[in-house]
N, C-alpha and C positions, 0 to 999 in steps of 0.2 A: 784799388790796390791798398792793402791794409797798412796802417802806420805802425812800424815796429820800433819807433823811438821810445826811450824811457819817458815816464811821466812822473813829474814831481809836484808836490803840493807845498806851498808856503803859507802858513797860517799867520794872518796879520790882524792887528788890533790897535786901538788908540793907545798912545804912549809907547809905541814900538821904537826901537833904535833903528832909524831909517836905513842906515848903511848895512846893518846886519840882515835886514829883510831884502833889500834891493840888490846887494852884491851877489848873493846866490842866484837870484832871478836872472840877472844880467849874464853871469858867467855860465850858468847852466844852459841858457838859451844859446849862447855862443857855441856851446858844445852839442847843439841840436837835441836838447832835452826839452820836451814839452812841459811847460811850467804853468800851473794854475795858482793864482793868488786868491786866497779865500779869506774873507773877513769874518771874524768870530761873531760879531753882532749883526751881520747881514747887510751892513751899510755899504753902499757902492764906493765909498771913499774912507780912507783912514788918515788920521793926523798923528804924526809921530811926536816924539819927545821934543824935537827941535822945530815944531810947527810946520813941518813939510807935509803937505797933503798929497796923497797919490791914490790911484784907483785900484780897486780889487776887481778880479774877474767874476767872482761869484761869492756866495755866502758859504761858510763852513758847513752849515746844515745841508746844503745841496751837494757840496763837494764830498761830504762824508759818505755819500751813497756809492762813490766810486772806489776803485782800487788804485793805489799809487805805488810806484817802485821806490819812492823816497818821500818822506814827510819831514819838513823842516819847521822848527819852532824857533824864531828869532827872539832876542831879548829886548831889554829896555824896561823902564819902570812899570809899564803897563802889563808886562807878562806875569807879575806876581798876583795880579787880580784874576788870573785864569785858573788858579789852583782848584777852585770849586766848580769850574765850568764842566758840566757833564759831557757835552759834545766834544770839547777839547780832550778830556780824559779818554773818552771812547775811541777817538781817532788815534791818539798816541799809544794807548794800551793795545788796541787792535793791530796797529802796525807792528808793534814789538812782538806780540804773540804770534803773528804770521811770519816773523823772521825777515820782514822786509826792511829796507834801509830807513833809519830814523836818525835825525840830526837836531841838535840844539846848541845854541850859542849864547854867551853872556850869562844872564841870570836864568835863562830858560832851563838849563839842566836841573835847577832846583825843582821845577814842576815835574820833570821826569822822576826825580828822586821821591817826591811826595806820592807818586803813583806806583812806587816799587820797581820801576823800570831799571833803576841803577843798582839794585841789589846785586851784589856779586860781580859788579862791572866797574872797570876803571873809567873815570870821566874827569873832565875839567870844566871850569866855569869862570865867570868873573870872580875876582877875589872876594867881593862882598858877600857871596853866597857859597863859596867853596867849602866852608865848614859844614854845610848841610848835605854834602855828597858822601855816601858811604865809603867809597874808595877814591878819594880825590887825588888828582895829579896836578903838577905845576906846568905841564907841557902846554904849548899853544893850541895844539889840536890832538885829541886822543881818539883812536879808533879801537873799539872793543867789539869784535864780531860785526853785527849789522848796525851798531850804534856809533855815531860820530859826535863828539862834543868839542867846543872851542871856547876860548876865553872872552872874546868880545870884539868890539869894533876894529881894533888894531890887527886882529887875526882873521878878519872876514874874508880876505882874498885867499889865504892859505886854506881856510875852512872850505870855501867854495871849490877850490881846485881839488881838494881831497874828495869832495862829493862827485866831481866830474870823473876822477880816476875810478871811483867805485862803480859809477854807472856806465862810463864809456871807455875806460881803460887808461893806462899810464900814458900812452902816446897822445891821446886826445888832451889829457891834462897838460902835458908838456907843450903841445901846440898852442893851447889857449894861453898858458903862462907866457910863452914867447910872444904871442900876438899882442898881449897887453903890457909887455915889458916888465913882467914880474920876475924878480929874482928873490929867492928865499934869503932871509937875513942870517941864517946859520949854516 
């Protein structure tokens, strides 16, 4: 019997903001989305900015051979080192050109902007890089077509629930929000 569940890719790297990476993994898996965690450098483990080490499922070079319904690029200081990574660029640009869901949080939208993905699109990011976005918003989460961006660690749950809604529908997002006792602040 074929698996008809949506499939998401979370790109991870050393210096990542751990909560921005693992919150989407957790919440999407609760919503029955298959999530692959892929490390940029191929290492089986990643150490984040707060010295929390966690495992990747595979390398980005292997994962990039697959098609995903959603690709997520978390932030953290290490994300800025990915601007010149050709594999990261190819995955992000390919996902965008195919019109499949693409998401970035914190400083990661800066990488999208550097590759032209944010041209003519509304987006948000961490305040430290917001001035690098062509059409920056101060909203916590911004959805513009198949692109979702968010400000950072404090918006990670809202960001993740928005992604659930895009892949599994509003009811699924509401059920997950209720199950984790999440209530929007506004």
